[in-house]
N, C-alpha and C positions, 0 to 999 in steps of 0.2 A: 364321603360321611361317614359318621361312625356308628355302622350299623349294631354294633353289640349294644352302646350305650343304647341307640334307640330303642331296641329288640328290650333292655332294660325297662324302659320308660313304658312302652308298652305292657311290659309284666306288671308291672306295680301298680297301674292303669285297668286291666282285663283279668288278669289271672286267677283272682279270686270270685271273682262277679259269676251270677248265674243269671242269665236272661231271663229265661223260661223255666218251668218247673220239670220238664223233659228234656232238658239239656244238663249237663255236667258242669259245676263250678269249674269255670275255667276256659271252658267251650267258646266264647269269643276270641280269647289270647292263643289258643293253640289252634282253631281254626282261621285266624289271621295268619298266623303261621306258613300253615299248608298252604291256604291262599296265595299266597306273596310265592312259595317256592313251586307251585303250579303255574303261577305267573310267568316266573323264571324259564320253568321248563317250555311253556308255549313260546315263549320270547326266541330263545335258542334255537328253536324249530322253525319259526316263522321267519328268523333274522331281521327283525322291523327294526329300526331306528332309533330306540328308546331305551333309556338308563337304566341300566340294571338295579339300582340301588333305588330307583323312584319308582319302578314300578313294584320292587318286594316292598318297599315302605308302604306304598300306596295298599299291597294286599294285606299287613299285618294291622294297617289302621281301618280297614274298611268297615268293619262293623260295630267300630269304639262307641257308636251313640245306639247300639242295642239294647232294645229293652226300653225304649222310648219312642212318643209319637215323632214321625218322621226323623226315624233316626241317620238317615243318610244326611239330614241337614244338619243335627247336634252334633254327628261324627265331625262333620267338615269343620265345623268351627271348634268342635276338639280337639282335633287334630291341628290346625292352626296354631291354637293356643299351647301344644305341648311340641310342637315341632317347632315350633319358632325359634330362629336363633341355632337350631341343630340340624338344618339342612339349608342349602341355598334358596333364596326366595324365588327363583323360577322354579325350583322343584318342586317347593311347597306347594305354590298354586297349582301344579300339576297333582300333587298328591289330595289336597282340597276340592279339586274339581273329579277329581275320578272318586273317592268318598263319596261327596255327593252325589254321582252318579251311577256307582255301582249298581244299583237295584231300579234304573230306571231303564231296562233292557227293552229294546224294539220302539222307542218313543223317540230316537231320532238315528237314523243310519250316519252321523257325523261325528259319531263320537270319537275321540282321540286313543289311537290305538293304546294307552296306556291303560284307559278306560274298559276298550274292550277287552281287553288281557285279563285284567282284573275279574270281572265279569263273568268272564267263561271261566277262571280259576276260581271262582268262588261257586260257581254252579257244579264245578265238576267236583269239588271237595263232599258234596253232597251224597256221591256213590259209591259203589263199591265196597270195600272193605270195612270203611267209614260209618256207611251204609247199616251195617250189621250190628256194630255198637249202637249206632244213635237208636234202631229198631229196639234190640234189648231193653237200651236204657228208657224208651219209650214205653215198651209194655210193662217195665215194671212200675213206673211212676203213674201207671195208670192202672193198675191192677188186672193187668190183660193176661191170658193164657196165651200159649203157642199155638192153639186152634184160632183165635183171633188174630195175630198176628199173619200168621199164613193165607188167612180169607183176606185181610188187605193187600199183601202183594200178591193174591191170586186175582184182585178185585179192580174195578174201573178207576177207584181213586189211584191206587199207584200209577197205572197205565195215563193218565189224564198228568201225573205230576211231570213222569218220564217223557210224556211228549211234550209239557211246557219246555223241558229242560232243550229236547232236542232242537224246538222251532226258535227259540232263544240264545242261541250259541252265536257267536259271530264269524269262527273258523271253523273249517272243514278238520282242521286237526284235533280241535275240539269236540268234533263230535266222534271221531273216531276214538281216542281217548273213554268218554263217557260210555259210549257202546261196548268197549272193552271191559268199563269197572263194574257195568251194568251185569254182563257176561259172571265177573267173578261174585259178586252179588246172588244172582240167580243160582248158580254152583253151590255158593256156601248155603243156601234154603233147601235146595234138593237134599245134598248131604244130612243137613242137619234134621229134617223132616224125617228120613230115613232113619237117623239113628236114634231120634225121639221116639217116633209111632213104632220101627221096627225091630229096633234093639240092633240094629248092624249097621 
């Protein structure tokens, strides 16, 4: 596969889009690239028999339908349109099936490994230092103060979201990466609160 050309197609489609007001323009594209890279890291760690290019491209395109109802179904169709002739037919089927199933976590235990890798990578990308950026962007777009956001991080909604992620990951290594990223996010906010409220 010509990954550089495929990334260019993805960038043209997604780099300027803003699917939600509380995500920056281009989130879909950059999140997709990070998801693809995280999925490759998981693949290398787990040593699964899945084609690297297929996993990466599925990660890049998994949210191409974001912002529309049934974005997974819309995304699978759009991926097929954009990638036909650019990837081998067998890989195209795997990519489109992965895009279709990426948000169907725990609805089936029989997902192929490519889908499981992208599902986990997608969740992992929402935690850690990216989480910090998302938090500030959310607060800015919603007129929240630091007090509001600290309260959210200490509250039940954050706990529920993190528990959802923990229980919807497919691999033990994914859970370990998630926990490491949660620690980084929590450490940042402890330091940030101290600087903001105490000036030290």
